[in-house]
N, C-alpha and C positions, 0 to 999 in steps of 0.2 A: 543781452546785446553787448557788442564790443565796448570796452572801456579802457581807461588809463589809470593805473594805480601807482602811487608814489611809494618807493621803497629805497632801502640802502643796500648796496652790494657789499661784498666781503671786504672791500677796501674802504668802506665808509662813505663812499661818494653817493650822492643822490641821483636817482634816475626815475624815469617813468616806464612802468611796465605797459607794453602795448599788446593788443590782442585781447582774447577772451580771458578775463581774470579767473573765471571758474575753471577753465581747462588748465591754466598754469598751476593753480593750487592743487587741483586733482592729481596732476602729474607729479608735483612735488611730494604729495602724500604717498603716492605709489613708490617713488624713489626711496623715501624713508623706510617704507615697509619692506621693500626688497633688500635694502641695506641691512636692516635688522635680521632678516632671515639668513642672509649670508654670514653675518657675524655669529649667529647661533650655530651655523654649520662649521665654521672654521674653529669655533671654540671646542669642538669635540676632539677627543684624543684619537689618534690613529688615522688621521686624514692623510692619504698618500701625497707625495710631492706633486703629482699631476693635478690633483684636486686643489691643492694650495695655489698652484700657478693659475688655474682657472678662476679661483676666487679672487686672487690679487688683480687679475685683469678685469673682473666684473666690478670690483670696487673702483677701479680707475675709470671705467665707463660711467658708473653712477656719479662720480665726482664731476666728470665732464658734463654730464646731463644737468647736474645742479648748477654748475657755473654757467651753462648756456641759459638756463632759466633766469639767472641773475643778470643777464645781458653782459656777461664778461667776455664779449667777443665783438668783432668789428661790424658784422652784418646785423644791424638793428632794424630789420624790416618787420613790420607787423605780421605776426603769426608764423613767420619763417623760423623763429627760434623755437617754437613749440614742436615743429616737425623734426628739427635737429635733435632736440632733447629727447623726443619720443624714440628716435632711432638709437640714441645712446642707451636709453632704458631697455629697448628691445634686445640689444646685444647683450646687456648684462643679464637679462632674464634668460636668454638662450644659453649663456654660460652656466647659469645656475641649474638649468635643466640637465646639462651635461655632467655636472658634478654631484647632482642629487642621487640618492639611492633609488633603485628601480621601483621599490614599493611606493615611494613618494611621487614618482612620475606617474605610476599607475593611478594614484588618487587624483592626479590632475588631468587625467585623460579626457573626462567629459568636457572640460573647458577648452582643452587644446583642440579636440575634434570639432567643437562648435566654431572656434575661431577659423580653423582651416576651411570649414564649410562656408563660412561667410565670404571668404576672400579668394578661394580657388574655384575654378570652374568645375562642373560636375564630371567632365571627362579628363580631368588632370590625373595622371597616374599616381602622383604623390597623395592626392586626396583619397583616391580609391584604396591605396595601401593603408593609409591611416584608418579609414573606416573598417577595413578588414581586420586590422590589429585591434581596434576597439571591440569588434564583435567577438574576436577570440578571447580577449580579456574578460568580456562579459560572460562568456561561457565557462570561465574558470581557468583558462590558460595563463600562466605567469608571463609577465613581460620579459623579453630577452634583450640583451645589450644591443644586438643588431637592430631590433625593432625600435629601441629608443632612438637610435641614430636616424631611422626613417622618420619618426615622429618629429624630432628636433629639426630635421631638414625641411619638412613640410611646413612647420610652424614659421621657420625663418623665411621661406618663400612667401608664405601668406602675409607676413609682416611687410615684406618688400612690395607685394601687390597692394596692400593697404596704403603704403606710402605713395605709390604711383597714383592710386585713386585720389588721394588728397591733392597731389600735385596737379592732376587734371582739373580739379575744381579750382585751384588757385590760377592756373593758366587761363581757364575760361573766364574767371572773374576779372583778371587783368585785361583780357581782350575786350570784355564788355565796357570796363572803365575807359579803356583807350578809345573805343568807338564813341562813347558818350562825350569824352573831351573833344574829339575831332569834330563831331556834329555840333557841339556847342560853339566851337570856334567858327564853323560855317554859318550857324544861325546868327552869331554876333556880327559877322561880316555882312550878311544879307540885310540885317536891320540897319546897320550903319550906312550901307550903300543906298538903301531905300530912303533913309532920312536925309542924306546929303544930296541925292539926285532922284527925287520923287517922280520926275517927269520922264525918266529913262524907260522904266518898265512899270507903268502905273497899274495899280489894282483897281481899275475903274471900269464901269459898265455904262452902256448907252441904251436904256430900256425904251423900245419902240421909237427910237430917234427923237425923243421929246426932251432930252437933257442928259446930263452925266451925273452918275452917283459914284462916290468913292467911299472907302471905309470910314473916313472921318469928315467928309464934306460932300456936297452935292450942288448942282447948278441946273435948274430946270428952265432958266430964262434965256440961256445963250444958244440953244439948239437952232433957233430960227436965224440967228446971225452968223452961223458957221455952216458952210456947205459940207457935204459928205466928205469931200476930199481933205478937209482940214480937221478930221476927227482926232488925229494925234495931237494937234495943237490945242484942241479943246480939252483933251485929257490932261495935257500938261498944265493948263491954266487951273483946272479944278483939283488936281492931285495935291495932296498935303504931305509934308515931311513926317507926319504922324501916322500915315497909312500903314507902312510896313511895321513899325513898332507895335501898333495896336493889334495887327493880325498875328504877329509873332507871339505877343503876350497872350492873346486869346488861345492860340494853338497850344501854348505851354500849359495854361490852366486846364484846357480840356484833356490834354495828355496826362496831367497829374491826377485828374479824376479817373481816367482809364487805368492808370498805374495802381491806384488804390483798390480798384475793383479787381484787377488781375492778380493781386497778391494773395487772394483767397485760394487760388489754385496751386500756389507754391508751398510745398511742405517745408517744415523747418529742417535744419541740419545741425549736426554737432561739430562740423568743421569750423575752423576759425576764420573762414572766408564768407563775407556777408553777400551772398549772391542776390537775394531779393533787393537789397539797396542798389546794387549795380544795375539790375534790370529796371528799377524805377527811374534811376538817373538817365538811362538810355532813352526811355520813352519821352522825357521832357523835350529835348531838342528835336527828336524825331517828329513829335506833334507840331512843333513850330514850323518845321520844313514842310510837312504834309499840308498844313493850313495855307501856306504861301503857294506851294505848287498846285494845290487843288484849285485855288482861285484863278491862278494863271491858266490852268486847263479850261476852266469855265469861260474865262475871258476870250480864249482862242477858239470857243465854240467846239471844244472837243466832245462835249456831251450835248447833243442837240436838245433844245428846249430849256436848257438851264443857264443860258448866257445872258438873259435879260433880267437881271436883278434890279429892282426899281427903288431900293432904299438902302441907306447905310446899315440899317438894322439887319436887313437880309444878308448883306455881305458878311457882317460879323457873325451872324447865325450860321452861315455856311463855313466860316472859319472854325467855329466850334465843332461842327460835324467833321470837317476834315482833320482837325487836331485830334479828335477822339478816334478817328478812323486809322490812326497810326497803329492801333492794336492789331489790324489785319496783317501788318508787316512784322511787328515785334512779337506776335504770337509764336512765330517760328522760333524766335530766340528764347521765349519762355519755355517752349517744349524742349528745346535743346538743353536748357538749364536744368529742367526736371530730370532729363535723362542723365546728365552729368552727376547730379546729386544722387540719383538712384544707383549709379555705378559704385558708390561707396558702400561697402558691405553692410548688410543689415537684414531685417526680417523679409525684405522683398526678394532676397536671393532665392531663386527657385531651388527646392530640394532636389537632389539627384536621386538616381535609382539606388535603392538600398543595396549595400554590399552583401554578397552572398556569405552566409555562415560557413567558414571553412570546415566545420565538423558535420555540416548537413550533407546528406547524400545528394549527388548530382541528379537532377531531374531532366 
């Protein structure tokens, strides 16, 4: 899970590392590995000037990636620095592919093809060409310079697609967090309004006209002293300032139970954005609102036969049911969350039609 790790940057100043510490350390290790590979290539004799220029730019990109992981930049948003550092690293890796000998690129083809298949659709022309090149290499044909350019271009596009996939996850997570905050503000206002003016919209019922019951109070003796026309006054006398807070709290508790149950359907993700936590936070204020609104619908006889609750315990019990019932609405958000997580490349990506072997006879 996401954590905060204390470290010192290159200027000696202390800072807290935000986001997934494991992802940060993993990317830092890959940066060091790629830097070592580039140094071994530049140490060889006879490297052309073009290759030296590409290597120098790759070293620059790796240094920028390392500085980004050190938080040596102004945007210190959680997880955003990981995406920026990954982009720098991908650029350096692309430059290394361009300056590496063709036989080394040939050895890396299985991994490159797998990455392209993860993040490019099956009908993408670049993916099709890369698969055809891989088949040709597997049949014994040597990799050509122009084919290397096709592979490198496809890998670069796949990396951009991977970045967009992660950005969609981040955007979705921030939208869910924003909705959770907005609904929390609304729930707080509803609870305060109900506590300050409990007689305005009371959550009370009059079972069989023998009295009045509210979530935290009841009066069965005053029905005979109040005619039917003064039912609102009777509600106002019995309603308590604790009615709305109790119903809101009950809805939150029921929604928390529903959130814990629904998490079993959400798969984990390697992205630094905690989607399950955002979904759980959204359910809490939603449960509070559905508990209040459900009781108001029952009080307004929206559901025939369910308007005559005869005890405070029954009212609270229905608040539990309505709070848990928020799952009917937030389930759509859960499904969308899983769809967004599935959009990040992985084993779920459906394999495309195998590319035709260029040396095979046309059938």
